[in-house]
C-alpha positions as CSV (number, residue, x, y, z in Angstrom):
1,X,-1.2,23.0,2.4
2,X,-1.8,19.8,4.4
3,X,-2.6,16.3,3.1
4,X,-6.8,16.2,3.2
5,X,-7.5,12.8,5.3
6,X,-11.0,13.1,3.9
7,X,-9.6,12.9,0.1
8,X,-11.9,9.9,-1.8
9,X,-10.6,8.5,-4.6
10,X,-12.4,8.0,-8.0
11,X,-12.0,5.9,-11.6
12,X,-10.2,8.6,-12.8
13,X,-7.4,9.0,-10.1
14,X,-7.1,5.3,-10.3
15,X,-6.4,5.5,-14.3
16,X,-4.5,8.3,-13.4
17,X,-2.0,6.5,-10.2
18,X,-1.4,3.4,-11.9
19,X,1.6,4.2,-14.0
20,X,3.0,5.5,-10.9
21,X,2.2,2.2,-9.3
22,X,3.6,0.1,-11.7
23,X,6.7,2.2,-11.5
24,X,6.9,1.7,-8.0
25,X,6.2,-2.0,-7.8
26,X,9.1,-2.3,-10.6
27,X,11.7,-0.5,-8.3
28,X,13.0,-1.1,-4.8
29,X,11.7,2.6,-3.9
30,X,9.8,2.5,-0.4
31,X,8.4,6.0,0.3
32,X,8.6,7.0,3.5
33,X,8.1,10.8,4.3
34,X,5.8,12.9,2.5
35,X,6.6,16.5,2.2
36,X,4.0,19.7,1.6
37,X,5.7,23.1,1.2
38,X,3.5,26.5,0.5
39,X,5.3,29.4,-0.2
40,X,5.1,32.7,1.7
41,X,4.9,34.5,-1.7
42,X,2.9,34.3,-4.5
43,X,4.6,32.0,-7.5
44,X,3.3,31.2,-10.6
45,X,6.2,30.2,-12.7
46,X,6.4,26.1,-12.3
47,X,10.3,26.3,-13.6
48,X,11.3,28.4,-11.1
49,X,9.7,26.1,-8.5
50,X,11.5,23.1,-10.4
51,X,14.3,24.7,-9.9
52,X,13.7,25.2,-6.0
53,X,12.7,21.3,-6.0
54,X,15.9,20.4,-6.7
55,X,17.8,22.7,-4.6
56,X,16.0,21.0,-1.8
57,X,16.8,17.4,-2.9
58,X,20.3,18.8,-3.1
59,X,19.9,19.3,0.6
60,X,18.7,16.7,1.7
61,X,21.1,14.1,-0.2
62,X,23.8,16.1,1.0
63,X,23.2,16.3,4.7
64,X,21.7,12.7,5.0
65,X,24.4,11.5,3.0
66,X,22.3,8.8,0.7
67,X,20.7,8.5,-2.4
68,X,17.1,9.5,-1.9
69,X,14.7,8.7,-4.4
70,X,11.7,10.8,-5.0
71,X,8.4,12.0,-6.2
72,X,7.3,15.7,-6.6
73,X,4.2,17.1,-8.1
74,X,3.7,21.5,-8.4
75,X,-0.1,21.7,-7.3
76,X,-2.1,25.1,-7.7
77,X,-3.9,26.3,-5.0
78,X,-7.6,26.7,-5.6
79,X,-8.9,28.1,-2.6
80,X,-9.7,32.0,-3.1
81,X,-10.4,32.8,0.0
82,X,-8.8,34.8,2.6
83,X,-6.6,33.3,4.4
84,X,-6.2,35.9,7.1
85,X,-9.3,36.4,8.0
86,X,-11.3,33.0,7.2
87,X,-15.0,35.2,8.1
88,X,-14.0,37.6,5.3
89,X,-16.9,36.4,2.7
90,X,-15.1,38.6,-0.2
91,X,-13.1,36.0,-2.7
92,X,-10.2,37.2,-4.6
93,X,-9.6,35.5,-7.9
94,X,-7.3,38.3,-9.4
95,X,-6.7,40.4,-6.8
96,X,-4.5,38.4,-4.2
97,X,-2.8,41.3,-2.2
98,X,-4.6,43.9,0.0
99,X,-4.1,46.7,2.3
100,X,-4.1,46.0,5.7
101,X,-4.6,49.0,8.6
102,X,-1.4,50.4,7.9
103,X,-1.5,51.0,4.3
104,X,0.9,48.3,3.7
105,X,-0.1,45.2,0.7
106,X,-0.8,41.7,2.1
107,X,-1.3,38.2,1.0
108,X,-4.7,37.4,1.2
109,X,-5.4,34.8,-1.0
110,X,-3.0,32.2,-2.9
111,X,-5.3,30.8,-5.9
112,X,-3.5,30.1,-8.7
113,X,-0.2,30.6,-6.8
114,X,1.7,27.4,-6.7
115,X,3.4,24.6,-3.7
116,X,4.4,21.1,-4.0
117,X,4.3,18.0,-2.7
118,X,7.1,15.2,-2.1
119,X,7.3,12.1,-1.6
120,X,11.2,10.9,-0.4
121,X,12.8,7.4,0.2
122,X,14.7,8.0,3.3
123,X,16.1,5.9,5.6
124,X,17.8,6.4,9.2
125,X,16.6,9.8,9.8
126,X,13.9,12.1,11.4
127,X,10.7,14.8,10.1
128,X,12.4,16.9,12.7
129,X,15.7,16.5,11.0
130,X,14.6,17.1,7.5
131,X,12.1,19.6,8.6
132,X,15.6,21.5,10.3
133,X,17.6,20.6,7.2
134,X,14.9,22.4,4.8
135,X,14.2,25.1,7.4
136,X,17.9,26.4,7.0
137,X,19.1,25.4,3.6
138,X,15.9,26.8,2.1
139,X,14.9,29.2,3.6
140,X,13.2,31.4,1.1
141,X,10.9,29.3,0.2
142,X,10.2,27.7,3.8
143,X,7.0,29.1,5.3
144,X,6.1,28.3,8.9
145,X,2.9,30.1,8.7
146,X,-0.7,29.3,7.6
147,X,0.3,25.7,7.3
148,X,2.9,26.3,4.8
149,X,5.1,23.2,6.0
150,X,4.0,20.3,6.5
151,X,5.5,16.5,6.7
152,X,4.4,13.4,7.4
153,X,5.2,9.4,7.1
154,X,3.7,7.8,4.2
155,X,0.9,5.2,5.1
156,X,-1.7,5.0,2.2
157,X,0.8,5.3,-0.6
158,X,-2.2,4.8,-2.9
159,X,-4.4,8.0,-1.5
160,X,-1.3,10.1,-0.9
161,X,-0.1,9.7,-5.1
162,X,-3.8,10.2,-6.3
163,X,-4.1,13.3,-3.7
164,X,-0.4,14.6,-5.1
165,X,-1.8,14.4,-8.9
166,X,-4.8,15.2,-8.5
167,X,-4.1,18.9,-10.8
168,X,-3.7,16.8,-13.9
169,X,-7.5,16.0,-13.5
170,X,-8.9,18.8,-11.9
171,X,-12.2,20.0,-13.4
172,X,-11.8,23.8,-15.2
173,X,-12.0,26.5,-13.1
174,X,-11.5,30.6,-13.5
175,X,-8.2,32.4,-14.0
176,X,-6.3,29.4,-12.8
177,X,-3.9,28.8,-15.6
178,X,-3.4,25.0,-15.2
179,X,-0.3,23.8,-17.0
180,X,-1.3,20.0,-16.3
181,X,1.8,18.6,-18.1
182,X,3.9,20.5,-15.5
183,X,2.3,18.9,-12.7
184,X,4.5,16.2,-12.3
185,X,8.1,17.8,-12.1
186,X,10.0,14.6,-13.6
187,X,13.3,16.4,-13.3
188,X,12.8,15.8,-9.7
189,X,11.0,12.5,-9.9
190,X,12.2,8.7,-9.5
191,X,9.1,7.5,-10.9
192,X,6.2,9.1,-13.3
193,X,9.0,10.1,-15.8
194,X,7.1,8.7,-18.7
195,X,3.7,9.7,-17.1
196,X,0.4,10.6,-20.2
197,X,0.1,13.8,-18.1
198,X,3.7,14.7,-19.2
199,X,2.6,14.5,-23.2
200,X,-0.6,16.1,-22.4
201,X,-2.6,13.5,-22.4
202,X,-5.3,13.3,-19.1
203,X,-9.0,12.8,-17.9
204,X,-10.8,15.7,-16.1
205,X,-12.4,14.3,-13.2
206,X,-16.3,15.7,-13.6
207,X,-16.6,14.2,-9.6
208,X,-14.7,16.3,-7.9
209,X,-17.8,18.1,-6.3
210,X,-16.1,20.4,-4.1
211,X,-14.2,22.1,-7.5
212,X,-17.2,21.9,-9.7
213,X,-19.2,24.4,-6.9
214,X,-16.1,26.6,-6.7
215,X,-16.0,26.8,-10.4
216,X,-19.6,27.7,-10.6
217,X,-19.2,30.6,-7.7
218,X,-16.4,32.1,-9.4
219,X,-18.2,32.0,-12.7
């Protein structure tokens, strides 16, 4: 899932990311790259994803030979549409696999599955180098299909921070099983370790019209 360039902040978004911006302001961190990884398989265990995040950062620190500051979030997929056939009108909220013509089960919807966003403060490297390291050393989690891996330079940290943490303020969606306390992976982050959401304090963003439309369609 790539970062949405049309994402627009609301007042709730601005309040949600203020503690994160304060943490950055009080530090020397300059985030340079945003890494988004979508799994090639279905995964719903936040703890397991945190282990993968820890390994990914270890790989980057070791091979780039530098102490990398990071901010990592774990997000739920909210689109129940067929990722293999965008023209398929059926919505998959509880059925995530479908038999193909050969009788094999194929993943058709990521709805409710997890993926990650990671901001890193890394110097003297390149996007190709980072991609190569992750593809080589995190091969089980690396996914080259259906927009599974994306890396971009950070140009607008305010919008990116809001986009990365939007699950904290996401309106209710059927069968999503969202744990807002786990959105910020505090164990693998240099900022946001004391964010209110980790204690279960959050505001729901009622102005997220896309999510509310989807909720009505699924209910």
